[in-house]
Phi, psi and omega in degrees: 000135177288150179243138177229131178271127179271134180232151178160173179300141177300337175297341179265023185301318179296320178294323179299316180296318179296316181295323177304314180295317179297320180293321179301323181293342176250017172085022179242128176276124180257137177253124182264157173300158183310127175063016187293328179295319177293318180298323182295341183261355188220105183302321180292321177294323176302311180298317181291331185289340179278354181290134182299320180297320179292319178299319180292316181297321179275350183054036189295327179294314180292319180301316180288329173303316179299323178292320177299317180300323181277346183273169177272340182192175171238154174237118179267122175266109184239089177264177178288139179205140176053037179076008180249121178291134175060042186307135169231115182271181185300314182293319179294321177300318178298316179295323175297321177297318176302310182299319180298313180294326179278002179060041178262143173298143180242114176257139180236130184298311182243171182300163181296144179285159176267078182237097189309322187286349176229004186304311182294320180295318178301317179295323181294335176290347181053055180288156176260113183273126183270351181051043176080002186256090179298328181301335178299335179298329181298332178266321183282324193264332185269000000 
């Protein structure tokens, strides 16, 4: 079974869990960020998990990097956040950079965001935009 690492804002934790299940139904194993299933069930844990000290203590950036390294590709979940359509935050951008350097395919659920300060870099990663269609992964990824 192919493996895909899911990346995105921790605010999208519920969506990550749902997408993991959807991918399993089409034969793709999804790897979630550290503790995301627990975070998706607890709003207070979600708020605490965005704290830099907690990220450092859990070494969560490095742990997910290792998962990206072991996967066949990454899937970026980029929903609307903070008034920005198709938001990609700093941590997700970093994970996309890891995947790019590791020569992994980068799939993005929705179109690229209009964020001037990373627009060119996002395009340079040459992501495959799914336009909201997860089922397309069954043809592209397998």
